[in-house]
C-alpha positions as CSV (number, residue, x, y, z in Angstrom):
1,M,1.2,-11.5,30.7
2,L,2.3,-13.2,34.2
3,F,1.0,-16.6,32.8
4,F,2.7,-16.0,29.5
5,S,6.0,-15.2,31.0
6,I,6.3,-18.6,33.0
7,I,4.9,-20.6,29.8
8,L,7.9,-19.1,28.1
9,L,10.3,-19.8,30.7
10,L,9.3,-23.1,30.7
11,F,9.1,-24.3,27.0
12,K,11.4,-22.0,25.5
13,G,13.9,-21.3,27.9
14,L,16.4,-18.8,28.4
15,N,19.1,-17.9,26.0
16,Y,22.0,-19.0,28.2
17,G,25.4,-17.0,27.4
18,V,28.4,-18.4,27.4
19,D,28.9,-17.7,31.1
20,F,26.2,-20.4,31.9
21,K,26.4,-22.9,29.0
22,G,30.1,-23.0,28.5
23,G,32.2,-22.2,25.3
24,T,33.9,-19.4,23.7
25,L,33.4,-16.0,23.0
26,I,35.7,-14.4,20.5
27,E,35.7,-10.3,20.0
28,L,37.3,-10.0,16.4
29,R,38.3,-6.8,13.9
30,T,38.5,-7.4,10.3
31,E,41.3,-5.4,8.3
32,N,38.7,-6.0,5.1
33,P,35.6,-3.8,6.0
34,I,33.5,-5.4,3.1
35,I,33.4,-9.0,4.9
36,T,30.1,-9.7,6.3
37,I,28.5,-11.4,9.0
38,A,27.0,-14.4,6.8
39,E,30.8,-14.6,5.5
40,I,31.8,-15.1,9.0
41,R,29.3,-17.5,10.2
42,Q,29.8,-19.6,7.1
43,S,33.7,-19.9,7.6
44,F,33.1,-21.0,11.3
45,L,30.3,-23.6,10.4
46,K,33.2,-25.1,8.0
47,M,35.1,-25.8,11.3
48,N,32.9,-27.9,12.8
49,L,32.7,-26.0,15.9
50,G,29.1,-26.6,17.0
51,D,26.4,-23.9,17.3
52,V,27.8,-20.5,16.4
53,T,26.7,-17.4,16.3
54,V,27.8,-13.9,14.9
55,K,27.0,-10.2,15.4
56,K,28.3,-6.5,15.0
57,F,30.2,-5.3,18.0
58,G,31.0,-1.7,18.1
59,Q,32.6,-0.4,14.8
60,K,31.9,-1.5,11.2
61,N,34.4,-4.1,11.1
62,D,34.0,-5.4,14.4
63,Y,32.3,-8.9,15.9
64,L,31.5,-10.6,18.4
65,V,31.3,-14.6,18.1
66,K,29.9,-17.1,19.9
67,I,31.4,-20.6,19.9
68,E,29.6,-23.6,21.8
69,T,32.0,-26.2,21.8
70,K,33.8,-27.8,24.6
71,E,37.5,-27.9,22.8
72,T,38.8,-25.6,24.4
73,G,41.6,-26.8,26.4
74,N,44.1,-27.1,23.3
75,E,46.6,-24.5,23.7
76,N,46.4,-24.1,19.7
77,F,42.8,-23.9,19.9
78,I,42.4,-20.3,19.1
79,K,45.3,-19.6,17.0
80,S,44.1,-22.6,14.6
81,I,40.6,-20.8,14.4
82,N,42.2,-17.6,13.5
83,D,44.3,-19.1,10.7
84,K,41.7,-20.8,9.3
85,L,39.5,-18.1,9.4
86,S,42.0,-15.3,8.1
87,S,42.6,-18.1,5.2
88,D,39.2,-18.7,4.2
89,L,38.2,-14.9,4.2
90,G,41.1,-13.8,2.4
91,S,41.8,-11.0,4.9
92,K,43.8,-10.6,8.3
93,I,41.6,-11.1,11.2
94,N,42.6,-9.8,14.9
95,F,41.2,-11.6,17.9
96,R,40.9,-8.5,20.3
97,R,39.2,-10.4,23.0
98,V,38.7,-14.4,24.0
99,E,37.0,-16.0,26.9
100,N,36.7,-19.4,27.9
101,V,34.0,-21.1,30.1
102,G,34.0,-24.6,30.7
103,P,30.6,-26.4,31.2
104,K,31.5,-27.2,35.0
105,V,32.5,-23.8,35.7
106,S,29.3,-22.3,34.0
107,S,26.9,-25.0,36.1
108,E,28.5,-23.8,39.4
109,L,27.6,-20.4,37.5
110,L,23.9,-20.7,37.3
111,K,23.7,-22.3,40.5
112,S,25.7,-19.4,42.1
113,G,23.1,-16.9,40.4
114,V,19.8,-18.7,41.4
115,I,21.1,-19.1,44.9
116,A,22.0,-15.2,45.1
117,I,18.9,-14.4,43.7
118,L,16.6,-16.6,46.4
119,M,18.7,-15.4,49.3
120,S,18.2,-12.0,48.6
121,L,14.4,-12.4,48.3
122,S,14.4,-14.5,51.5
123,A,16.8,-11.4,53.4
124,M,14.1,-8.7,51.9
125,M,11.0,-10.8,53.5
126,I,12.3,-11.0,56.7
127,Y,13.5,-7.2,56.6
128,I,10.1,-6.2,55.9
129,W,8.9,-8.9,58.1
130,L,10.6,-7.3,61.1
131,R,10.0,-3.8,60.3
132,F,6.5,-4.1,59.3
133,E,4.5,-7.5,59.9
134,W,4.5,-10.4,58.3
135,Q,1.5,-9.5,55.7
136,F,3.9,-6.7,54.5
137,G,6.7,-9.2,54.4
138,F,4.6,-11.2,52.3
139,G,3.4,-8.8,50.2
140,A,6.7,-7.3,49.0
141,V,7.7,-10.7,47.9
142,V,5.1,-11.5,46.0
143,A,5.9,-8.0,44.1
144,L,9.5,-9.0,44.0
145,T,8.5,-12.8,42.6
146,H,6.0,-10.9,40.1
147,D,9.2,-8.4,39.0
148,V,11.5,-11.1,38.6
149,L,9.4,-13.4,36.6
150,F,8.3,-10.6,34.5
151,T,11.8,-9.5,33.5
152,L,12.8,-12.8,33.1
153,G,9.8,-13.4,30.3
154,I,10.8,-10.4,28.6
155,L,14.4,-11.8,28.3
156,V,12.9,-14.8,26.7
157,L,10.7,-13.0,24.2
158,L,13.2,-10.9,23.2
159,N,15.8,-13.6,23.0
160,V,18.2,-11.8,24.9
161,E,21.5,-13.2,26.1
162,F,21.4,-14.2,29.9
163,S,24.7,-14.0,31.6
164,L,26.1,-13.2,34.7
165,S,25.6,-9.1,34.0
166,T,21.9,-10.2,33.5
167,I,21.9,-12.0,37.1
168,A,23.3,-8.7,38.6
169,A,20.4,-6.9,36.8
170,I,17.9,-8.9,38.3
171,L,19.3,-8.2,41.8
172,T,19.4,-4.8,40.6
173,I,15.8,-4.8,40.1
174,A,14.9,-6.6,43.3
175,G,16.9,-3.7,45.7
176,Y,14.9,-0.8,43.3
177,S,11.5,-2.2,43.6
178,I,11.6,-2.7,47.3
179,N,13.1,0.4,48.0
180,D,9.8,1.9,46.4
181,T,7.9,-1.0,47.8
182,V,8.9,0.2,51.6
183,V,8.3,3.9,51.0
184,I,4.7,3.0,50.1
185,Y,4.4,0.7,52.9
186,D,5.8,3.2,55.3
187,R,3.1,5.6,54.2
188,I,0.7,2.7,54.3
189,R,1.5,2.2,57.9
190,E,1.0,6.2,59.2
191,S,-2.2,6.2,57.1
192,M,-3.5,3.6,59.6
193,R,-2.5,5.4,62.4
194,K,-4.0,8.5,61.1
195,Y,-7.1,7.3,59.5
196,K,-8.8,4.8,61.7
197,Q,-12.1,5.7,60.4
198,I,-12.1,4.4,57.2
199,S,-12.0,1.8,55.2
200,F,-8.8,-0.4,54.4
201,D,-9.1,0.6,50.8
202,E,-9.2,4.2,51.2
203,V,-6.3,4.1,53.4
204,I,-3.9,2.7,50.6
205,N,-5.5,5.0,48.1
206,I,-4.4,7.7,50.2
207,S,-0.9,6.5,50.7
208,L,-0.5,5.8,47.1
209,N,-1.6,9.3,46.1
210,G,1.1,10.6,48.8
211,T,3.8,9.0,47.2
212,L,2.8,8.9,43.4
213,S,4.4,11.9,42.7
214,R,7.9,10.6,44.1
215,T,7.7,6.9,42.7
216,L,7.2,8.5,39.2
217,M,9.5,11.2,39.2
218,T,11.9,8.6,40.8
219,S,11.7,6.1,38.0
220,L,11.1,8.3,35.1
221,T,15.1,9.8,36.2
222,T,16.3,6.5,36.4
223,L,14.8,5.5,33.2
224,M,16.9,8.4,32.2
225,A,20.3,7.4,32.7
226,L,19.4,4.3,31.6
227,L,18.1,4.9,28.1
228,A,21.6,6.9,27.5
229,L,23.2,3.9,28.4
230,F,21.0,1.8,26.0
231,I,21.8,3.8,23.2
232,F,25.5,5.3,23.8
233,G,27.0,2.2,26.2
234,G,27.2,-0.4,23.1
235,I,26.2,-4.1,22.7
236,V,28.8,-5.2,25.8
237,I,26.1,-3.7,28.4
238,S,23.2,-4.2,26.0
239,S,21.6,-7.2,27.7
240,F,22.2,-5.5,31.1
241,I,20.3,-2.2,30.2
242,I,17.3,-4.0,29.0
243,A,16.7,-6.0,31.9
244,L,17.1,-3.0,34.0
245,I,14.9,-0.7,32.1
246,W,11.9,-3.1,31.9
247,G,12.8,-4.1,35.4
248,V,12.1,-0.1,36.7
249,L,9.0,-0.1,35.0
250,I,7.7,-3.3,36.1
251,G,8.9,-2.6,39.2
252,T,7.2,0.7,39.9
253,Y,4.1,-0.7,38.6
254,S,4.0,-3.7,41.0
255,S,5.2,-1.1,43.7
256,L,1.7,0.6,43.5
257,Y,-0.7,-2.2,42.0
258,V,0.7,-5.3,43.0
259,A,2.6,-5.0,46.7
260,S,-0.3,-2.7,48.1
261,P,-3.3,-4.5,47.6
262,I,-2.0,-7.9,48.6
263,L,-2.4,-6.3,52.3
264,T,-6.5,-5.9,51.4
265,Y,-6.3,-9.5,50.6
266,L,-4.5,-10.6,53.5
267,K,-7.4,-9.0,55.7
268,Q,-5.6,-5.7,56.7
269,E,-9.1,-4.3,58.0
270,K,-7.9,-4.9,61.6
271,R,-5.1,-2.4,60.9
272,Q,-3.4,-3.7,64.1
273,I,0.1,-1.8,64.5
274,N,2.6,-2.9,66.8
């Protein structure tokens, strides 16, 4: 699955939103409720604005339109679109929200987002390294990288829009996952001191079983809140919530089955605790 996620990222790529690609995002409402998405899309395509995506948003006659065009500097740009759209559809169209992002700004946002993720992973590795040992820090970062790649893979697979809110979700996932990992690592360190005559595999097994109920209950209650947000929160936060739901699931898994076994591969049998 991890290999598949990397292949998707390399060959299909993320569905970048207006934040990163540049363009115009329009939230509109039609007075005529029988107008369809196909009619709205066709009307926009007639204006030669480049790629256009239209989807339902909120109420029955509310729509979210993304226009991938760079002609956003003209002051009359939005008004001309509104006039043409109203004339073509034969109904008054109200633009409730308009967001413009230039290509230069979008590239800077993408660069800043990548830097934020890399810096957070590095800071967490240093924290784990100082609190435990370097092997623990390495295991934590492997698990975090695993979580980020899996999350990006599912976003590509489901064609979820990748925006600034998605960056925030990935950083939140990293924080959530490292919290679980620290709890488990702390129990492993205690068990290493307590059980000096058994193998390291048994130490990990005892430690994971000791923290399993806490890990599962925390994840389940978090998922309950996220599912409520997904169902009732609307499309505005859907990409953010989808990333979080998947991240919590995969973060719980990685803390148990990736971060801890990494210590075995790094030959921690000697269990030298400072």
